[in-house]
Every structure is written in C-alpha cells, then in structure tokens.
C-alpha positions in Angstrom: -14.0 -54.4 -16.3 -15.7 -58.4 -16.5 -16.1 -59.7 -13.0 -14.2 -62.4 -12.0 -15.7 -64.9 -10.2 -14.6 -66.6 -7.0 -12.9 -68.9 -8.1 -11.0 -67.5 -11.5 -8.5 -66.0 -9.3 -7.5 -69.1 -7.1 -5.9 -70.7 -10.2 -3.7 -68.2 -10.8 0.0 -67.8 -9.2 0.1 -65.0 -6.2 2.4 -62.8 -9.1 -0.1 -62.2 -11.8 -2.8 -62.0 -8.8 -0.4 -59.0 -7.3 0.0 -57.2 -11.1 -3.7 -57.9 -11.0 -4.9 -56.4 -8.0 -2.6 -53.6 -8.9 -3.7 -52.6 -12.3 -7.2 -52.5 -10.5 -7.0 -50.1 -7.5 -4.3 -47.8 -10.1 -8.0 -47.6 -12.5 -10.3 -47.5 -9.5 -10.3 -43.1 -9.8 -11.3 -43.7 -13.2 -15.3 -45.6 -13.2 -17.8 -43.0 -11.9 -19.5 -43.7 -7.9 -22.2 -46.0 -7.9 -20.9 -46.8 -12.3 -21.7 -50.6 -12.7 -17.5 -50.5 -13.2 -17.1 -49.2 -10.0 -19.2 -51.7 -8.4 -17.3 -54.5 -10.7 -14.1 -53.1 -9.6 -14.9 -53.9 -6.0 -16.2 -57.3 -6.6 -12.8 -58.1 -8.1 -10.5 -56.7 -5.4 -12.4 -58.6 -2.9 -12.5 -62.1 -4.7 -8.4 -61.2 -5.4 -8.1 -60.3 -1.9 -9.8 -63.5 -0.7 -6.7 -65.7 -3.6 -4.5 -64.1 -2.0 -4.8 -64.2 1.7 -5.4 -68.5 1.2 -3.1 -70.8 2.9 -0.1 -71.6 -0.2 -1.9 -73.7 -2.0 0.0 -77.0 -3.9 1.2 -75.2 -6.9 2.6 -72.1 -5.7 4.6 -74.8 -3.2 5.9 -77.0 -6.0 6.7 -74.1 -8.3 4.0 -75.6 -10.9 6.1 -78.7 -10.8 3.6 -81.2 -12.1 5.7 -83.7 -11.9 6.1 -82.7 -8.5 2.6 -83.3 -8.2 2.1 -86.0 -10.0 4.4 -88.4 -7.7 2.2 -86.5 -4.8 -0.9 -87.6 -5.8 0.0 -91.5 -6.5 1.8 -91.1 -3.3 -1.5 -90.4 -1.9 -2.7 -93.5 -4.0 -0.7 -95.9 -2.6 -1.6 -95.0 1.1 -4.9 -95.6 0.2 -4.2 -99.3 -1.6 -2.6 -100.2 2.1 -3.3 -101.2 5.4 -2.1 -97.3 6.5 -5.9 -96.2 3.7 -7.9 -95.4 7.3 -5.3 -93.5 9.0 -4.1 -91.8 5.8 -7.9 -90.9 5.4 -8.8 -89.8 8.7 -5.5 -87.7 8.7 -6.0 -86.2 5.0 -10.2 -85.3 6.0 -9.3 -83.7 9.0 -7.1 -81.3 7.7 -8.8 -80.9 4.8 -12.0 -80.0 7.3 -9.1 -77.8 9.4 -8.1 -75.5 5.9 -11.6 -75.1 5.6 -13.0 -74.1 8.9 -9.4 -71.3 8.9 -11.0 -67.9 8.4 -9.1 -65.4 5.8 -6.8 -63.6 7.0 
C-alpha cells in the first residue's frame, strides 16, 4: 500500500475519502503486526481522517461547480480593485487565520 501524502486526501471529495477509508479499514486485518503495510495503512487513515475533519471546502460547498468558483474569484478580484480593498483584505485574512487556528474535530 502506497502512503498518501497529507495533501492528497485534501484533493478528494468526502465521498471518495469515505470509500478509501472503508477499503483501508477492511484490509487492516490482513497485514501482520509491525509490518510496513500496517504502518502505511495507519498513516493513510490518519491523513484521511484529518481531511474529513476539515471544514467544508469550496469544492464541496459548490458541488465542484467550476463556474461558481471562478465567479467567486472574479467577485473577489472586483472587490480588491474597489475602494473596499483594505476592508476585504482584512476580513479575508482574519477568516483565513481563524480557519487555520481551528483544531481538527
């Protein structure tokens, strides 16, 4: 079993993560204790659970609608070109810092 990097599960949907999580959990009885396979499975489970515990991401919230995501980015660009630039930057920076500081569930 290949070890997933911590960023790989973040690119998958919750449904895809659940499928992988169930498959790994069902295979946990197969590898012998203290084996590389078992260690890799535990690392993957930890990375997948961390990804599942993250707050809803934009892709999940928009149903992976690329037009909606691009529209939101264009709206942000317009905001940054307006006289509300500093207010928008301060608000978005504060939200970003709060989301990073939030502990995993």
